[in-house]
Structure formats: C-alpha cells, structure tokens
MARFIMI-141301 format. One record per residue: z, x, y of N, C-alpha, C in turn. Coordinates in pm, whole numbers, plus 32768, in hexadecimal, padded with zeros to 4 digits. Each point is the difference from the previous one (the first is absolute). Layout:
BEGIN
ZXYZXYZXY
...
This chain:
BEGIN
5EA58FB3C3DA7FD07F917F9E801780057F6E
80317FA17FB57FEA80077F8B7F6E800C7FB6
801F80707FA17F717FFC7F8D7FDB7F977FCE
7F8D7FEA80007FBB7F667FEF7FEB80047F45
80107FB37FDF800D7FF67F5E7FA97F637FC6
800A80137F7D7FC87F817FFB805F7FFB7F77
80347F8F7FCF803E7FD37F937FDE7FAD7F9A
7FE77FF07FA27FD77FE27F8980747FDA7F8A
7FF67FA87F9D800B80037F8B7FDA800D7F68
8054801E7F847FBC7FFD7FB8806C7FD77F9C
7FD37FF17F93805B7FB47F9E8004805B7F71
807580177FE1803480467F7F7FD97FE37F8C
7FF080357FAD7FF57F877F8880677F887FC9
80908010802980647FC080037FEE7F98805D
7F967FFB806C800B7FA780608032801E8084
804E804C800A803E8048807D7FB18045805E
80147FB3806C7F9F80288076801680658037
7FC880AC80188019804780467F9B8015805D
805A802080827FAB802D80967FB880617FF5
7FA0804E804E7FD7803B80247FBE801E8075
7FF9806E80397FD6800280857F8180858006
7F8F7FEC80577FA0804B80248011802A8096
8003808980437FEC801B80477FA480768026
7FE1801C80757F8D808280057F937FE87FE1
7FAF8081800B7F7A80147FE87FEB809F7FAA
7FA57FFE7FAC7FE980747FB180027FD77F69
802C809C7FD8800580027F6080707FD97FC7
80007FAD7FA1809E7FA67FC4804480557FF8
80A37FDC8002807E805B7FF380367F717FE9
803E800D7F69805C7FBA7FE48093801E8015
80667FA5801A8086803C802180457F907FA6
804D803E7F92802E7FB27F96806D7FE4803D
803A7F657FD480817FBA800E80768058801B
8041800B803D80A1803C7FE680657F788048
808680367FC0804C7FB18037803A7FE78087
80347F8B80357FEB7FE880977F8B8024805F
7FC87F7D7FDF7F647FDC805E7FDF7FA58004
7FC37FD2808B7FCA7F7E802E7F7680158052
7FAF7FE27FCF7F79801880257FF87FEB808F
80547F9B80587FFD7FDF8084805B8041805B
80637FEC7FAF8083804780647FDB80D27FFB
7FAF7FFD7F89800880AF80327FD4803C8071
7F687F8080157FAB8026806D8048802580A6
80618000800E80607FFD807B806380397FE5
801080597F93806C80427FC8800A8081805C
80568037801E803E8075802B802D80667F82
7FEC7FD37F83800280477F7B7F7B80327FE8
7FBF7FAD7FEE7F677FE27FC97F888012806D
80277FBD80507F6F7FDC80547FB1807A8016
802F807680217FB2808B801F7FC9803C7F6A
80337FD97F7F7FAF80237F857F9B7F9A7FD7
800E7F7D80427F967FBF7FC27F7F800C804E
8030801C80A57FA3801C80497FA8807D7FE9
804180437FC77FC380B97FE57FA27FC57F7A
803E7FC17F9C7FAC7FC57FAA7F717FE57FE0
80347F9A807A7F997F8980217F7D80378061
8004809A80467FC0802E80567F83802C7FBE
7FFC80347F7E7FA0803C7FBE7FDD7F997F71
802C7FBE7FDD80217FBC7F9A7FF17F6D7FEC
7FBC7FB97FB880297F4A7FFD807C80117F91
804C7FED803D80AE80067FAA800D7F807FDB
803B80057F8880077F847FA08091802B7FDF
805A7F87801E807A800A7FC280427F61801D
807880027F9180467F897FA880537FFB8021
80647F997FFA80AB7FE97FFC7FF67FC47F5C
807580447FBF80017FDD7F88805B7F9C7FE1
7FD47FAC7FA580267F9D7FC6808C7FE67FEF
802B7F968063807D7FE280238044803C808A
7F9E80218072801A8035807C7F7A7FE5804E
802A7FF080757F98804380917FCE7F617FBF
7F657FE880167FB47F8D800D7FF97FD77F81
800280617FB87FC07FDA7F33806B7F787FEE
80087FED7F9B807E7F767FC5805E804F7FF5
806C7FA58026809780338001802A7FD47F6E
80147F8C7FF1802D7FB17F877FB780217F81
8014809E7FBD7FC4800B7F82804E80157F86
7FD97FBB7F7A805380327F927FEA809D7FC7
7F84803B801A8012808D7FB67FF08041807D
805280677FC07FF480888064801F80797FA3
7F75805A7FFA8030807F7F8D7FA68035803A
7FE580767FC57FCC8089802A7F797FF67FC1
7FDB7FDF7F997F877FD77FC87FC87F648051
80337F9F802E7FE77F9680477FD8803D8094
8055806E80207FD8802D80947F6A80448004
7FFB804F7F867F5F80607FD17F907F7C800A
80237F8F7FC37F9F7F857FF47FC87FE8808D
806F7FD5805F80067FE680837F8A80638047
802680587FDB7FC08064804B7F4980167FC7
80057FEA7F817F897FE37FC77FA87F92804C
804F7F9C80147FC67F71801F7FBF801F8098
80628049804D7FC9802680977F8780548003
8004807E7FCE7F86806E7FCC7F837F8E8007
80187F957F8A7F6B7FC77FF57FEB7FA28060
80667FAE80287FD67F8E80607FBD80408080
804A808C802D7FC3804E806F7F72801B7FEA
7FD280237F9B7F75801E7FB6800180A38029
807480317FDE7FE480A77FED7FCE80327F83
7FCA8057801F7FBF80317F88803180927FDA
7FDB8050803C803D80A77FFA805B80288091
805A7FFE7FF5805A802A807D805D80528000
8045802A806B80A5805A7FFB80507F82803E
807980407FD080917FB180128064802E801E
802E7FB9806280838061802A808F7FA87FD0
806A802C7FE7804A7FA47FD280AB80738059
804E7FC980188080800F801280817FD67FDA
804B80747FE0805E7FDA7FA280117F917F8B
800B7FB47FE180047FA17F6C7F71801B7FD4
7FCF7FD0807C7F6B7FEA7FF47FB380707F98
804C807880217FA280717FB7800A7FDD7F74
80527FF47FC180287FC67F8B7F847FA87FBE
7FCD7F7E803F7F987FB77FF17F85805C800E
7FF5803F805C7F83803B802D7FE880877F86
805380347FC87FE6803D7F7180097FD27FAB
801D7F8B7FDB7FE77FA07FA67F577FD57FD0
7FE37FD780837F937FC080367F6E80767FE7
8036806680347FB280717FEF7FD3803E7F8F
808280137FB580057FE87F597F977FCC7FCB
80077F68801C7FCD7F9C7FAA7F687FE1801F
7FAE803780857F927FCB800D7FE08087805C
7FEA807E7FD17FBE8075803D7F918006801B
7F867F997FED7F7F7FFA8057802A7FAA807A
80587FC6800280197FC780AC804D80508051
804780577FD580728055805C7FAF8076801D
7FCD801C80747FBF80818035806480568024
80727FE0803F807D805E803F806B7FBA8008
80808043800E80867FA980288047805C8057
80297FA6803780688067807780AA7F877FDC
804D80687FCF80807FD77FD78069801B8062
80437FB5805C8050801A806780B27FE67FAE
80498056801680997FD77FE77FF97FB87F83
7FE180287F867FED7FA37F818058803C7FA5
80027FCC7FA48051803E7F747F9D7F877F6E
800F80637F907FE77FA57F9580587FF67FAD
80738020802580677FCA7F9680827FB48090
80057F797FB680687FD3805F808780217FEA
80587FD78059808F803F8005804080157F84
7FFF7F747FB28045802B7F8B7FA580227F73
7FA0802F801E7FA880657F9A8015809D802C
8049801980748005808280218091805B7FA9
802C7FC57F9E806D805A7FD6806F802C8048
80357F70803C808680118057807D7FD77FC0
7FD27FB17FA1806B7FEB7FC480747F61803C
806780017FBD803A7F4A804C80218019809E
80158061805180287FF1805A7F547FF98049
7FBA80327FCF7F897FCC80737FB47F6D7FB7
80177FE57F847FFC7F657FD4805B7FC9805C
80758017803480537FA380397FE17FEC8099
7FC78073802C7FCB8000809B7F717FC0801E
7FB27FE37F907FA47FD1800180267F477FD4
804F7FF07FCB80117F6C7FD8805D7FC780AA
806A805F8018804A800380A07F7B7FC38057
7F9D804080077FA9800E807F7FC77F637FD5
7FB47FBB7F7F7FF77F9E7FED805E7F6F8037
806480327FFB807E7F8A7FE6800E7FFE80B1
7FE9808B80497FFD7FFB80A77FB77F7F8034
7F7380107FAD7F817FB3803C802F7F5F7FFC
801D7FDA7F6C80337F767FD5805E7FF78078
805F8042800480787FD480527FDC7FEC80AA
7FDF8068802A7FC57FE8808E7F5E801B8025
7F9A7FF27FCC7F798000802D7FE67FA38071
80357F927FF77FDF7F8E803E802E7FEC804B
807D8058802880567FE080677FE9800280B3
80497FB7805D7FBE803C80A8802B80937FFE
808D80177FD4803A808B7FFA7FB080717F98
7FDF805380737FA080537FE7804B80657F97
8057800F7FE6805E80697FBF7FD780237F7F
7FD77FA87FC57FF580187F687F7280388003
7F927FCE80437F7B802080097FF280978021
8040801F808080388098803C801C80697F88
80387FD07F9A800F80557FA07F6080487FE0
7FA67FB07FCF7F9280247FDF7F9F80488080
80017F9F80517FCD80448087801380A18028
807780147FDC803B809680247FFB805C7F74
7FA87FC17FD07FDE80687F537F5D7FFE802D
7FC47FDE80127F677FC980417FFC80748073
80567FCF80677FCF802C806A808480558063
805280437FA88078804C804A800C802F806C
7F7D803A80657FEC802880867FB67F968073
7FE67F937FA07FA97F9D8073804A7FE58077
7F977FC7806D80657FBF8068803A7F7C7FDA
80507FCD805B803F7F6E7FEE7F977FA88007
7F967FF680407F8F7F9E7FD47FC2801F7F97
7FE280627FC87FCF7FFB7F6B804D7FCC7FC1
809C80367FD180427FBF7FC780197F7C8007
801B7FC580737FFC7F59801F7F787FD67FB5
7F9C803180027F7F7FAE7FD77FF880207F6E
802580647FAD803980147F92804D7F987FB0
80767FF9803780517F897FE27FD17F8F8008
7FAC7FC980577FB77FA97FFA7F877FEC7F90
7FC1806E7FE47F8C7FE97FA380447FD77F8F
808C802B7FFA804D7FEE7F7080117F6D7FED
80177FD4806D80407F747FED7F987F9B8005
7F8B800B802B7F697FB780117FB7801B7F9C
7FF4808B7FCA7FC780037F9680117FE17F80
806A7FEE7FDD80207FB17F5C80807FAB8003
80327FB17F9A80947FEF8004804480367FBB
80677FFC7FF4808280527FD37FE880167F66
7FDB7F837FC57FED80167F5A7F8580637FE1
7FC67FC980577F62804B7FE2800D80AA7FF9
805B802880788017808D803A804E80277F6C
80737FC37FD6803B80377FA97FC6804A7F83
7FB67F767FD67F9B7FFA7F997FB7805F7FFE
7FD9802380857F6980657FEA803580867FF4
80A58015805A800780947FFF803E7FFB7F60
803B7FB27FCE804680327F6C7F5280107FA6
7F7C7FC680087F8980377FA97FED80838030
7FED8014808E7FFD808780348059806A7FCD
807F7FF17FDE8053805E7FD67FF17FF17F6E
7FB77FF57FBB7FCD7FED7F727F76804D7FD3
7FC5801F80767F49802F80047FFC80607FB5
7F86802B7FA58015808E7FDD7F7580117FC6
7F9E8042804C7F9B802A7FD67FC28093801E
807C802A7FD27FDC80907FF57F9E80287F86
7FF47FA47F8D7FBE80267F987F567FFA803E
7FED7FDF80537F627FAD804B7FF7808A807B
8054805E7FE97FCC805A80857F7180507FD8
8017801E7F8B7F8F805C7FDD7F987FC07FB8
7FE87F85801B7F8E7F9E7FE07FCB7FCD80A3
8044806280507FA77FE480877FA3808B803C
7F697FE17FEA7FE9807D803A7F907FF88056
80237FB5809A7FBF800680558050804F8048
7FD5803C8074802C80588082809F7FAE8011
80348046802980987FA98047803580508044
800F7FD480638079802C807480A47FBD8002
803E80507FE980A97FBD7FE68029804A8086
805D7FBA80538032800C806480977FF97FEE
807D803E803C80777FB97FE1806480558068
80607FA9803E8043804280688072803C7FA2
801F8088803B8060805B7FAE809C7FC78008
7FE87F91805280D37FBA802D7FE47F8B7FF2
7F9D7FCD7FB07FF47F797FC980A17FB67FCA
80117FA0802780A57FDE7FD27FC77F857FA3
7F887FB480227FDB7F9A7F867FD980267F87
7F84808D7FFC7FE9800E7F90801180AB800F
805780407FA7801D806B7FD77F5180678030
801A805080377F9F807D80237FC080377F77
80437FF77FA57FDC80567F657FB07F917FBA
7FEA7F757FFD7FC77F9B7FD67F6B80118023
7FE6802C80967F8D801C80207FC280857FCE
8065805C7FEB7FB3805C7FC47FFC7FF57F93
80407FB37F837FD77FD47F877F7B7FC97FCB
7FEC7F9A807F7F5D7FB780067F9980708025
800C805880597F7E80777FF7802080447FBC
8058804D7FA67FFA80537F837FCB7FAB7F79
7FD07F7380367FE77FD07F707F717FA87FE5
7FD48025808A7F707FD7801C7FC6808E8005
7F737FF17FA87FD0807980297F96804D8083
7FF57FA3803E7FC1801C806D80487FB4807D
8093803A7FE380437FBE80817FFC8098803B
802C7FD080AD80298052806C80787FD28016
807A806A803080797FA68029801080568077
80227FAA80708016800B806B808F7FCF8024
8071806C802B80897FD5802E80037FED806B
80487F8F804380008006808F808C7FF38027
800C80438063809A8042802480177F7B806D
80567F867FB080257FB4803780687FA37FC0
80587F9C8031805C7FC27FC77FD17F7C7F9E
7FB37FC6806F7F8D7F7E7FE27FD07FDB7FAB
80377F927F9F7F9E7FD87F927F677FB5801D
7FFA7FDE80867FB57FF7804C7FB8803E8065
7F8D7FEB802E7FB1807B806680227FBE8058
806C8028807A80097FBE80887FA280498067
7FE87FB580517F8180318067805A8066806D
80668012803580468067800D802980867FC6
7FF07FE67F61803980767FDA7F8A80697FE6
8063809F800E7F9480677FF87FA8801C7FC3
80217FC27F6A7F7C80047F7E7F837F998031
80297F96804E7F9A7F9A7FF77F788040802F
7FE3805480397F85803380137FEB80477F91
801F803F7FC37FF180647F8C7FCF7F8B7F83
80447F9580147FD87FA47F7B7F757FD68006
7FDD7FCD80CA7F737FC6800A7FC7807F7FE3
80128074801F7F83806F7FBE7FE67FE07F76
808680247FB17FC080197FA37FB27F7A7FC0
804C7F7780027FA77F817FC77F5F800D8030
800B800A80817F878003803F7FAC80587FB0
7FF180867FF97FBE805C7FBD7FED7FCC7F67
80577FE57FAD80027FCD7F797FA37F967FE7
80157F9C808E7FA77F947FCC7F58800C8000
800C804F80B27F7C80697FFF7FB980037FA8
8025806B7FAB7FA5803A7F997FFE7F8C7FA8
80577F8D7FDB7FD77F877FBF7F787FB7802D
80277FE880587F937FB180517F6F805D800D
7FF3807980137F92802D7FE47FA8800C7F83
80817FFF7F917FAE80107F7C7FD37F7A7FEE
804E7F8080117FB67FA97FD77F927FC28067
7FDF8059806A7F837FDF80817F7C80647FAF
801B807C7FB37FA8803F7FD87FAE7FC07F8A
7F837FCF80317F767FC67FB98015804B7F59
7FF9806E80147FFF80697F9E80877FD57F87
80747FF38041806B7FFD7FB27FFB7F637FE4
7FDC7FB1803E80117F7B800F7FA07F9B7F7E
7FB380887FC37FB87FD57F9F806380257F4F
804D80418018805880427FA580487F947FB7
802F7FD77F7E80787FC97FDE8070802E803F
80947FA07FF4806B802580088017808C7F97
7FF27FEA7F8D801880777FC27FCC8086802D
7F71800780227FC78061802C800380198074
80527FB2805D8029803B809580B8805A7FEA
800D7FC97F77808D80367FDD7FBD807B7FF5
7FBB802A7F907FE2809D7FDE7FDB801E8084
7FB57FDC80527FD0804980578050803C8064
80687FA6800980898018804A8031808C7FC4
8021800D7F9C8044807A7FA97FB3808D8021
7F517FB97FFC7FB280747FFC7FFB802C807E
7FF97FCC80528024800880A8809680728024
80457FE37FAF807B805980278027806B7FB4
7F7080127FB57FFC80857F9E803680187F77
7FFF7F677FBD805A800E7F787F7880037FAF
8020806B7F857F8C7FF37F9880287FAC7FA8
7F8D7FDC7F7A80197FAC7FC680567FDE7FAB
804B80987FD8806E7FD17F9C80567FA28049
80178029809E806E7FCF80667FF17F5E7FFA
7F757FE0802C7FD17F94800980127F9B7F8B
7FFA80467F7E80097FAB7F8A80AD7FCB7FEA
804A80798040807D7FE17FCC80227F818062
7FD8801C808C80477FAE80617FD57F7A7FC8
7F977FFD80047F947F687FEF80387FEA7F5B
803C803B7FC47FF87FD57F607F937FC17FDB
7FBA806A80057F937FEC7FE17FD480817F5F
7F7C7FF07FBF7FE380817FC17FAC8054804B
7FD780707FF77FAC8066805F7F667FDC7FDC
7FDA7FD17FA67F707FC97FEE80137F87803F
80547FAD801F7FE47F6E8055800480368091
8052806480227FF2805180687F4F80268029
7FF280407FA87F6E806B7FE87FA77F788050
7FF27FA47F9C7FBA7F787FFD80197FC180A3
80577FFD804980387FC780767FA0804F806B
8033809A7FF57FC4807580747F5B7FC37FDF
7FB880097F907F657FF37FEE7FBA7F6F8047
805E7FAE80007FE77F9180497FFD801A8098
808E802B801C800D800180AB7F9880768046
7FDF80807FAC7F7F804A80247FAD7FB28003
7FCA7FA47FC87F7A7FC07FFB7FF47FA6805C
80817FCF801E80167F5B807B8002805B808D
80288083800F8028803E805F7F6680628026
7FD280007FA27F6B801E8001802880D38044
805B800E7F94801A80A880218003802F7F8D
7FD980987FDA7FF8803A7F8E807D80647FB1
80847FFF8064806780587FCA80657FAD8056
806980337FD280A3800E800B802A802B809A
7F9B805380198034804080A87FAF7F7F8058
7F7D7FEF7FF87FC77FA7803880307F6A800D
80497FBE7F73806F7F9F801A805B800B804C
8055807C801780778032803D7FDE7FF3805C
7F9F802280477FDC7FF780A87FF47F788035
7FB17FAF7FB17FBE7F7D800C80B87F8E7FDC
802B80357FC680877F998019806980338079
8009808E80188043800780607FE27FC38087
7F58803A7FFF7FDE7FAC808F80177F637FE8
801E7FBC7FC380157F937FFB80A17FBD7FF5
80578075804280787FF97FD4805D80137F83
7FBE800A7F8F8064800C7F6E803A8072800C
804080287F92803980667FFC807180508029
803C7F90805A80868023803D80867FB57FC7
7FDA7FD17F7B807D7FDA7FC98071806D7FF2
C-alpha cells in the first residue's frame, strides 16, 4: 500500500508554484529537493519508496519538487542556485517549520549547506548523502571535464524525451549501476515524466557550476555525511571534502557503487541505522523541555560543550569572542538550572547532544 501523503502548493517570490508533500507522524524532517523527483510517482518507486517509508516512519517528512520538475511549475523563466535556495526558503515557511533537521541527497546537499549557513537558528542537524560542494566544472578537471559536462547536457537535449530509453539509460547506469531491471526501467521512466529535455539540460548545466565550498566553515550544526566509496555519479572525494570542511561533521563511508541507496544493497541497513541514530539524537534534544528554553545559538554552544570543547574551541568554531561564549554559557547554566560545566554536559548528553 503506497505511503499516504498530503500535497500542497506554495508560491515563490517570482510567482512559480512549488509542490510540496507531507507524510508520516512525529518530529519534522525536511528533505531538500534534488534532481529527478516527482512527489506522486516516487511513492510507488522501487528506488525511492523504501527511503520515503523509512523516513516517514519516525518523522513528519516534508519534501518538494524543484521548479521545472515533478508537480511544481514546469515552464519557468528563472533557474539558478540562488533561485533554488529561495524556493527552499519558501517551502520551509509554507510548511510552518521552525527548528528542524534536514536531509539532502546528491545536488540537494549543496542547497542544504547554503541554507544551514544562512539560517543557523533553524537547522538543528544535517544529513548529507552522496553530495558535493563543487559542481563538475568547479573541480579543476580542465577542458576535458568541461567537455564531458556539456556532452551530458547535449545528450539530455537530444534524447531525454524519446520513447527509446538508450539516452536516459546512460544516466540510470551511473545512478544505479547494479540496480535490477525493474529499478532501471522505473528510473528511466522517472527521468521522462519528471521534467522536459530542455529543463533537464538547463538544470544539469546549473548543477555543474555550483560551488559552496566557502560556506562549509559557516555550518555549525551536527552533520552526518554519508558517501558510497564507488559512487559513479559524484566522486567519493567530494563527500570527504564536505565532511572535512564542516566542524561538527562525522563521515560514514559506504561500501557501495550506488549513488542512491537501494533496498537490496548490503549497506542499506547501515544507512538506516546511522541516519536513525543521528536523527534520534536530534529529536531527543528538541523534545527535552530544558533544552527547548535555549535559543538557537545557546543550543549550538551546548552541543559543543557536550562534545567536550573548551571555551577557546567554542569561540573558534562559532566565530565568536571568548567573552561572548562566556555570556552564552552563563545564560545556558541559568536556563538549565545547573551550577557547572559537568552538570550541563550530563544533562545535554542525556538529551542526545554531544554526538556530532
């Protein structure tokens, strides 16, 4: 039986209608929009279905189709990284989210990084799967890599909408190299129904010029970075680059060749365990009434205290003066009704903090 969801629409500042859906029950979790999605088509997917069910089993999952794709407006004038970020902000506000964890996959990771850097008070935790901070043309590959990027965009313009799946199969084989015939057939169909050839090519060209490397150091929330060691779509080293640039990031290599996590993949149970444990800590922290009294900045400070960081390390990580850090700590102790750092650490760890 397909997962139940409610689909709504919100309107971006330029008038484009963005479709978003909510499913499941529990604390909120936002999945950032990524390439190749269709809110309705994905529910019965042998590629996405198990992921959506898992995420919705413990959370109220909010996800959306990017402009130009899925159930969102297809004919759009503007497509850019800044516009996509603005669309993400529109969905967050429309869904009534205050402070919440985010999950992002593939290109969606760059948007999640930018949003967390711009809105630190709203993002409690980040899960980044198979992502990159630098698009293909920003990785220093020279003319050969640029030519490869443009060739892939041309393939989309020529063959994306054909009944013959040969052109789309090239991309499917990169995303799911060891997928079943059923999964390959479905992903080929997703490519066809999710967007037009022109939108697909325009979107890919924009992806390839993304660079949020400079924002990594501005992400201060606990972050879980997962990346398949044999990923054919996004090099493994791009995941390492993200994890090394975010102060509170933990890196999980996955022994797989798949860009997306398939249910039959040996690493799928590991992915589920890592994500559930990480988000469980986020949920516990947000549910604790003592922690709820803290401001977003105070929660960031307490997270670092729970990790055993001293004041100098807190100041460096959060780019604050040590005097400001001391003021935050004084306020935290008062709100938590503790007398010293040790008591604050015990309370924080009992609430699930300190695992970043």
